[in-house]
C-alpha positions in Angstrom: 133.9 -1.1 -24.5 134.6 0.5 -27.9 135.5 -2.8 -29.6 132.1 -4.3 -28.6 130.3 -1.2 -30.0 132.3 -1.4 -33.2 131.4 -5.1 -33.5 127.7 -4.5 -33.0 127.7 -1.5 -35.3 129.5 -3.6 -38.0 126.7 -6.2 -37.7 124.0 -3.5 -38.0 125.9 -1.8 -40.8 126.2 -5.2 -42.7 122.5 -5.7 -42.6 121.9 -2.1 -43.5 124.4 -2.3 -46.4 122.6 -5.3 -47.9 119.3 -3.4 -47.5 120.6 -0.3 -49.1 122.3 -2.1 -51.9 119.0 -3.7 -52.8 117.5 -0.2 -52.4 119.8 1.1 -55.0 118.8 -1.6 -57.4 115.1 -0.9 -56.6 115.5 2.8 -57.3 117.4 2.2 -60.5 114.5 0.0 -61.7 111.9 2.5 -60.6 113.7 5.3 -62.4 114.1 3.1 -65.5 110.4 1.9 -65.5 108.6 5.0 -64.2 111.1 8.0 -64.4 109.2 11.0 -63.0 105.8 9.9 -64.3 102.4 10.6 -62.8 102.2 7.0 -61.6 105.3 7.3 -59.6 104.4 10.6 -58.1 100.9 9.3 -57.1 102.6 6.3 -55.4 105.1 8.5 -53.6 102.3 10.7 -52.2 100.3 7.6 -51.2 103.3 5.9 -49.6 104.2 9.0 -47.7 101.0 9.1 -45.8 101.3 5.7 -44.0 105.1 6.4 -43.7 104.2 9.4 -41.6 102.2 7.3 -39.2 104.7 4.4 -39.4 107.4 6.7 -38.1 105.3 7.9 -35.2 103.9 4.5 -34.1 106.6 2.3 -35.7 110.3 3.0 -36.0 110.0 6.3 -34.1 108.4 4.7 -31.1 110.6 1.6 -31.2 113.9 3.3 -31.5 113.2 6.2 -29.1 111.1 4.6 -26.4 110.7 0.8 -26.6 114.4 -0.1 -27.1 115.7 2.1 -24.3 113.1 0.9 -21.8 113.4 -2.8 -22.8 117.2 -2.5 -22.8 117.1 -1.8 -19.0 116.1 -5.5 -18.6 118.8 -6.9 -20.9 119.8 -9.3 -18.1 116.3 -10.6 -17.7 115.1 -12.2 -20.9 111.7 -13.3 -19.5 110.9 -9.7 -18.5 111.7 -8.5 -22.0 109.4 -11.1 -23.4 106.5 -10.3 -21.1 106.7 -6.5 -21.8 107.3 -7.3 -25.5 104.0 -9.4 -25.7 102.1 -6.5 -24.2 103.7 -4.1 -26.5 102.8 -6.1 -29.6 99.2 -6.5 -28.5 98.8 -2.8 -27.7 100.1 -1.7 -31.0 98.0 -4.2 -33.0 94.9 -2.5 -31.5 96.2 1.1 -32.1 97.5 0.5 -35.6 94.3 -1.4 -36.7 92.2 1.6 -35.8 94.5 4.1 -37.6 94.7 1.9 -40.7 90.9 1.7 -40.9 90.6 5.5 -40.5 93.3 6.0 -43.2 91.4 3.9 -45.7 88.1 5.7 -45.0 89.6 9.2 -45.3 92.2 8.6 -48.0 90.7 11.1 -50.4 91.0 14.0 -47.9 94.5 12.9 -46.9 95.7 13.1 -50.5 94.1 16.6 -50.8 95.9 17.7 -47.7 99.4 16.4 -48.7 99.3 17.1 -52.4 96.9 19.9 -53.2 98.5 20.4 -56.6 97.1 17.1 -57.7 93.5 18.5 -57.7 94.1 20.0 -61.1 95.4 16.7 -62.4 92.4 14.2 -62.2 94.3 11.1 -63.3 97.1 11.6 -60.8 94.8 12.5 -58.0 92.5 9.4 -58.5 95.6 7.1 -58.7 97.0 8.6 -55.4 93.7 8.0 -53.6 93.5 4.4 -54.9 97.1 3.7 -53.9 96.6 5.3 -50.5 93.7 2.9 -49.6 96.0 -0.1 -50.3 99.3 1.2 -48.8 97.7 2.1 -45.5 97.6 -1.6 -44.7 101.4 -1.5 -44.7 101.2 0.7 -41.6 99.7 -2.2 -39.6 102.2 -4.7 -40.9 105.4 -2.6 -40.5 104.2 -1.3 -37.1 104.1 -4.9 -35.8 107.4 -5.7 -37.5 109.4 -2.8 -36.0 108.2 -3.7 -32.5 109.3 -7.3 -33.0 112.7 -5.8 -34.0 112.7 -3.6 -30.9 112.6 -6.7 -28.7 115.5 -8.2 -30.7 117.5 -5.1 -30.3 117.0 -5.0 -26.6 118.5 -8.5 -26.6 121.5 -7.0 -28.4 120.6 -8.8 -31.6 121.2 -6.2 -34.2 121.8 -7.9 -37.6 118.2 -9.2 -38.1 116.5 -5.8 -37.4 119.0 -4.1 -39.8 118.3 -6.7 -42.5 114.5 -6.8 -42.2 113.9 -3.6 -44.3 115.7 -5.4 -47.2 112.4 -7.3 -47.9 110.8 -4.1 -49.0 113.5 -3.5 -51.6 113.5 -7.2 -52.7 109.8 -7.1 -53.1 110.0 -4.1 -55.3 112.7 -5.6 -57.4 111.0 -8.9 -58.0 107.6 -7.3 -58.5 108.8 -4.8 -61.1 110.9 -7.4 -63.0 108.5 -10.3 -63.0 105.0 -9.2 -62.1 104.5 -5.7 -63.5 102.7 -7.0 -66.5 100.1 -8.7 -64.3 99.4 -5.7 -61.9 100.5 -2.9 -64.3 100.0 0.5 -62.5 99.5 -1.2 -59.2 102.7 -3.2 -59.0 104.3 -0.7 -56.6 101.5 -0.9 -54.0 101.2 -4.7 -54.3 105.0 -5.0 -53.7 104.6 -2.9 -50.5 101.9 -5.2 -49.0 103.9 -8.3 -49.8 107.0 -6.8 -48.2 105.0 -5.9 -45.0 104.0 -9.6 -44.6 107.6 -10.8 -45.1 108.9 -8.1 -42.7 106.8 -9.6 -39.9 107.6 -13.3 -40.6 111.4 -12.9 -40.9 112.2 -11.3 -37.5 109.5 -13.3 -35.7 111.2 -16.5 -36.7 114.4 -15.3 -35.0 112.6 -14.0 -32.0 110.9 -17.4 -31.6 114.4 -19.0 -31.6 115.3 -16.8 -28.6 112.4 -18.5 -26.7 109.7 -15.8 -27.2 106.1 -16.9 -26.9 103.4 -14.3 -27.7 100.7 -14.1 -25.0 97.7 -11.9 -24.9 97.2 -10.4 -21.4 94.5 -7.7 -21.7 94.0 -7.3 -18.0 97.7 -7.0 -17.3 98.4 -4.7 -20.2 97.8 -1.4 -18.4 99.3 -2.7 -15.2 102.7 -3.2 -16.8 104.9 -0.5 -15.4 107.1 -0.5 -18.5 104.1 -0.1 -20.8 102.8 2.8 -18.7 106.3 4.4 -18.8 106.3 4.0 -22.6 102.8 5.6 -22.9 104.0 8.5 -20.6 106.9 9.3 -22.9 104.8 8.7 -26.0 103.1 12.1 -26.4 106.3 14.1 -26.7 107.7 11.5 -29.1 104.6 11.7 -31.2 104.9 15.4 -31.3 108.6 15.2 -32.3 107.9 12.7 -35.1 104.8 14.6 -36.3 106.9 17.8 -36.5 109.7 16.1 -38.4 107.3 14.5 -40.9 105.4 17.7 -41.3 108.6 19.1 -42.9 108.6 16.1 -45.3 104.9 16.7 -46.0 105.6 20.4 -46.6 108.4 19.5 -49.0 105.8 17.4 -50.9 103.2 20.2 -50.9 105.8 22.7 -52.2 107.1 20.2 -54.9 103.5 19.6 -56.0 103.3 23.3 -57.1 104.6 22.5 -60.6 104.1 26.1 -61.8 106.9 27.2 -59.5 109.3 24.2 -59.1 108.6 22.4 -62.4 107.1 19.1 -63.5 108.7 16.1 -61.8 109.8 17.9 -58.6 108.3 15.3 -56.2 110.1 12.5 -58.0 113.5 14.3 -58.1 113.3 15.1 -54.4 112.6 11.4 -53.8 115.6 10.2 -55.9 118.0 12.7 -54.3 116.7 11.8 -50.8 117.2 8.1 -51.5 120.9 8.7 -52.2 121.2 10.8 -49.1 119.5 8.1 -47.0 122.1 5.5 -48.1 125.0 6.9 -46.0 122.6 8.1 -43.4 121.3 4.7 -42.7 124.6 2.9 -43.2 126.5 5.1 -40.7 124.3 7.3 -38.6 121.3 4.9 -38.2 123.6 1.9 -37.5 125.6 3.8 -34.9 122.6 5.2 -33.2 120.7 1.9 -33.0 123.7 0.3 -31.3 124.7 3.2 -29.1 121.3 3.9 -27.7 121.3 0.6 -25.9 124.6 1.3 -24.2 123.7 5.0 -23.5 120.5 3.8 -21.8 122.5 1.4 -19.6 124.9 4.3 -18.7 121.9 6.5 -17.8 120.4 3.7 -15.6 123.7 3.2 -13.9 124.2 7.0 -13.6 127.6 6.8 -15.3 127.6 10.2 -17.1 131.4 10.0 -17.7 131.0 6.9 -19.8 127.9 8.3 -21.5 129.9 11.3 -22.7 132.8 9.1 -23.9 130.4 6.9 -25.9 128.8 10.0 -27.4 132.2 11.5 -28.5 133.3 8.2 -29.9 130.1 8.0 -32.0 130.5 11.6 -33.2 134.1 11.0 -34.3 133.0 8.0 -36.4 130.2 10.0 -38.1 132.7 12.7 -39.0 135.2 10.1 -40.4 132.6 8.3 -42.6 130.2 11.0 -43.6 132.3 14.1 -44.4 134.1 12.3 -47.4 130.7 11.2 -48.7 129.4 14.8 -48.5 132.4 15.9 -50.5 131.6 13.4 -53.3 127.9 14.5 -53.4 129.0 18.2 -53.6 131.7 17.9 -56.2 130.1 15.4 -58.7 126.3 15.3 -58.0 125.4 15.2 -61.7 127.9 12.3 -62.3 126.4 10.2 -59.5 122.8 10.8 -60.8 124.0 10.0 -64.3 125.5 6.7 -63.3 122.8 5.6 -60.9 119.5 6.7 -62.5 120.0 8.1 -66.1 118.4 5.5 -68.3 115.0 4.4 -69.6 112.2 6.8 -68.6 114.7 8.9 -66.5 115.1 11.8 -69.0 117.6 14.7 -69.2 115.1 16.9 -67.3 114.8 14.3 -64.5 118.6 14.2 -64.4 119.0 18.0 -64.2 116.3 18.3 -61.4 117.6 15.4 -59.3 121.3 16.6 -59.6 120.3 20.0 -58.2 118.3 18.5 -55.3 121.2 16.1 -54.4 123.7 19.0 -54.4 121.7 21.1 -51.9 120.7 18.1 -49.8 124.4 17.2 -49.5 125.0 20.3 -47.4 122.6 18.9 -44.8 123.8 15.2 -44.8 126.3 15.7 -41.9 123.7 17.5 -39.9 121.0 14.9 -40.6 123.4 12.3 -39.1 124.3 14.4 -36.1 120.6 15.0 -35.3 120.0 11.2 -35.2 122.9 10.8 -32.7 121.9 13.7 -30.6 118.2 12.7 -30.5 119.3 9.1 -29.5 121.3 10.6 -26.6 118.2 12.4 -25.4 116.0 9.4 -25.8 118.5 7.3 -23.8 118.1 10.0 -21.0 114.3 9.4 -21.3 113.9 13.0 -22.6 111.6 13.1 -25.6 110.5 16.7 -25.1 113.7 18.5 -26.0 113.9 17.0 -29.5 110.2 17.9 -30.0 110.8 21.5 -29.1 113.9 22.0 -31.3 112.3 20.2 -34.2 109.2 22.5 -34.0 111.4 25.6 -34.1 113.4 24.3 -37.1 110.2 23.3 -38.9 109.1 26.9 -39.1 112.6 27.9 -40.2 112.5 25.1 -42.9 109.2 26.3 -44.3 110.4 29.9 -44.5 113.7 29.1 -46.1 112.2 26.6 -48.6 109.6 29.1 -49.7 112.3 31.8 -50.0 114.7 29.6 -52.0 112.3 27.7 -54.2 111.6 30.6 -56.5 115.3 31.2 -57.6 116.5 27.6 -57.1 113.3 25.6 -57.9 113.4 22.1 -56.4 117.0 22.7 -55.2 115.7 25.5 -53.0 113.4 23.1 -51.1 116.4 20.8 -50.4 118.6 23.7 -49.3 115.9 24.9 -46.9 115.9 21.5 -45.2 119.7 21.4 -45.0 120.0 24.8 -43.3 117.2 24.0 -40.9 119.0 20.7 -40.0 122.2 22.7 -39.1 120.2 24.9 -36.8 118.6 21.9 -35.2 122.1 20.4 -34.4 123.1 23.7 -32.8 120.0 23.7 -30.5 120.2 20.1 -29.6 123.9 20.2 -28.7 123.5 23.2 -26.4 120.5 21.5 -24.7 122.5 18.3 -24.2 125.3 20.2 -22.5 122.8 21.8 -20.2 121.5 18.4 -19.3 124.7 16.4 -18.8 127.4 19.0 -18.4 130.5 20.0 -20.5 131.7 17.3 -23.0 135.5 16.9 -23.3 136.3 16.6 -27.0 140.0 15.8 -26.6 141.5 15.7 -30.2 138.2 15.7 -32.0 138.6 19.3 -33.3 142.0 18.5 -34.8 140.6 15.3 -36.4 137.6 17.1 -37.8 139.8 19.7 -39.5 142.0 17.0 -41.0 139.0 15.0 -42.3 137.2 18.0 -43.8 140.4 19.5 -45.4 141.3 16.1 -46.9 137.8 15.5 -48.1 137.7 18.9 -50.0 141.1 18.2 -51.6 140.0 14.7 -52.7 136.6 16.1 -53.9 138.3 18.8 -56.1 140.6 16.2 -57.6 137.6 13.9 -58.2 135.7 16.7 -60.1 138.7 17.3 -62.2 139.0 13.6 -63.1 135.2 13.3 -63.9 135.4 16.3 -66.3 138.7 15.2 -67.9 138.4 11.4 -68.4 136.9 10.2 -71.7 135.6 6.8 -70.6 132.3 5.0 -70.2 130.5 6.6 -67.3 130.5 3.4 -65.3 134.3 2.9 -65.7 134.8 6.6 -65.0 132.9 6.6 -61.7 134.9 3.5 -60.5 138.2 5.3 -61.4 137.1 8.6 -59.7 135.8 7.0 -56.5 138.9 4.7 -56.4 141.2 7.6 -56.7 139.2 9.5 -54.1 139.5 6.7 -51.6 143.2 6.1 -52.4 144.0 9.8 -51.8 142.0 9.9 -48.6 143.5 6.8 -47.1 147.1 7.6 -48.3 147.3 11.2 -47.1 145.0 10.4 -44.1 147.4 7.8 -42.8 150.3 10.2 -43.3 148.7 13.0 -41.3 147.4 10.7 -38.6 143.6 10.4 -38.9 142.7 8.4 -35.8 140.2 6.0 -37.4 142.7 4.9 -40.1 145.3 4.2 -37.5 142.7 2.3 -35.5 141.8 0.1 -38.5 145.5 -0.5 -39.2 146.0 -1.7 -35.6 143.0 -4.0 -35.8 144.4 -5.5 -39.0 147.8 -6.0 -37.5 146.3 -7.5 -34.3 144.2 -9.9 -36.5 147.3 -10.9 -38.5 149.4 -11.4 -35.4 146.7 -13.5 -33.8 146.3 -15.7 -36.9 150.1 -16.2 -37.0 150.2 -17.1 -33.3 147.4 -19.6 -33.9 149.2 -21.2 -36.8 152.4 -21.4 -34.8 150.6 -23.2 -31.9 149.0 -25.6 -34.3 152.4 -26.4 -35.9 153.9 -27.1 -32.5 151.1 -29.4 -31.6 151.7 -31.4 -34.8 155.4 -31.6 -33.9 
């Protein structure tokens, strides 16, 4: 059971790794070409608006509602295709209407999300213009993620994980080769091109599975699965809106440059991009795979297996995320220096972004756990609990961010989000226990203590190395990260961290299997 999950998670993680690697190159280019300039800040505001709706009607709906319901028919491909056709047609209608409204009311949306721009006419007009274009991406990506939901329900994970890479590739190619033609508009043009590619790519693979898109308007609202999705949708919408309101509030607070300083929106963006890399690679990959199996457990009423899968996923998040948190906490300025500090990315940009990354790092582990816990509730077809806890934590986030932003500037906004995420984990976990009963953690507590202790020791040594070595920053980061990994693996193997032992067993099994195969082939030749 666990080997299959590891295989599917590895496939998802591989696609995500490619995507995030391209994302790093994209962000390095954006930092180099745009720094924390008005053009970038106008784009970030404009892109955040359709992203909010995309999360509600796109990935949010697909991951939390469409995939669990479609996965219940994983043995009946034709049923998945019929429901999938209805799903695509329904969302084409919904998203077309929202896109049109977004274009019409773009000016007022920018005023709502970035009121600080009103005193900066050039930045405000750019944001409005960009918003009118980027809203078309909502329609494109909404269709794309629902195509990927159909693929995920068929247990095809690599293509959905790889599809977002087209957004990053489009930015890279656009900035490097076409920026002189489109000038200030290159970022928004790249977004639209990416949206088109993100539909074409997964649809090719879905067609290979035998999918044929059919419009059935009369049967659309007679489809029981579509009706079930629509029933669950309001709570999911509320949950997603509440979550993105926290992002919007961060933007509003960061637009108040008299308090947080010039360039705060951009610094939050860059820090968040670094946080999103391990989040997507580990938590998102695990959650997208596990929700399919958790949904099957729920349908089969196998709560014992459900709990085991949840604990297994939690243990893997601990193993992979805690060491990354340690690196972000102990050498945040070094990471920002290596990744972004060049070109238009000034010393001020470096200072602001380093502070934001440091305070976001406290919440990374909680952000990952929230994704796992929410996936568990969605597999149980409970979209209301996550909405309630997120609403409570939104209010906490606002209060803490406002409190901390005065002494800590942009770092205070990040710290408020991190603390609120920790509270959300606490509320979600206790709600899950009430729903499925006590979870047996076995040796998880001991493993957690080992991982966190070893991560702190490795982090302290890494900081010492970073401050002591007199080398090029690129060579130095390779040495520091290499030593961190060596210490973690070496001592971790000695003290018996479960995941390291499991990897060792897998390698030995693979070597033994290869040797056995070679021996059989030699005997055949004899």
